[in-house]
N, C-alpha and C positions, 0 to 999 in steps of 0.2 A: 462449401460449410459456412455457418452463424460465425459470424464476426463477432468477438464479445469485446464493448469497449474497454482501451486502456482504463477507466473509474472504478468499473468493476472489478479487472483485474486488480489492480493495487488493494483497493478494499477488501478483497477476497483473499491477497497474499499476507494480510496483516493478521486476518481472524482464523485463513488455517492455518498462518506458520503457529500461531500460538496451540488453536486444536492439535494441530501434531504435537507438538514437543509435550504438551499436557498429556495427552491421553497414551504416546505411545512411553511418554518418562524417559526422551530421548532428545536434548536438547538441539545437538545436533542437527538431527532430522529436521526439526521445525524448523532451524537456521537454514536447512536447502531448501525446501519449500518456501520461505518468506522469501531467499535469495532469486527463486527460479521464476514466483510470481512477481518481482518486484523488475526482473533483466525484461519480461513480458512489457512489462505495463512501461516500460521506458523504450521498449524499440515500440509500441504504440504511441507512445504520446510525443517520440520523436517524427514517426509517420504524420501525426496530426498535427503537432506545434510546433515540428522543427527542431533541433539541438537545444539551443538555449531554455526554452521551455522544458524541457525532457532532463537536464541536468537540473533544473530548479524543481522539477517535481521531482525526483530522483533524491535530492538533501530532503526534501520534504518527507519522502516515504523513511527514510533513515531515520530520521530526525523524530518521525511518530514510531518509531520503532523503539529509541531508546528514551522517548518521552512516556510511551507506556509504561516505562518498569517503574518509578518516583511515582507517575499518578494513581496506579497502583496498591501502592502502599496506604492511599489515602479514599480510595473509593472500589478498591478491589479489581481482582485480574480482568475479569470479563468485563467489567465496563468500562476500565481503561480500552483494552482493546475496543472496543463497540466507538469508545471515543474519539480516539486516534483513527483508527479505520475511517468513520466518518468524517472526520477533517482534510485526510489525504482525498476521501471519495470530491469532497466540495472542492477543495482545493484543485484539482484533476478537472471536475466540471467545467468552473470558472475558467480554465487556461485553453480547455480543449473547445469550451464553447465558442466561443468569443474567434479562436483561429479557425474555426470549424466553416463558419460563416462569410469569409473574409477569403 
């Protein structure tokens, strides 16, 4: 089975969680998708970069989710979701890239 990088899982979780909530009109279902992807990403971060990095990136993931709400009021929902997903992906890549080469 192909290994999906935690970076992609995290970004997809933010985008997919919002998409599920929007298209099903059931916010808790979107939250389940968001949490499931966040858990998988945290597991991957822990394996790639250790528990401290995983904890920091998990905090960034949750902060991105929370931060997308006020940002959406300024730029719109989808642009906000894509922006925070990109931010989490960049942070994840930066942290796991450094530790993957050591």
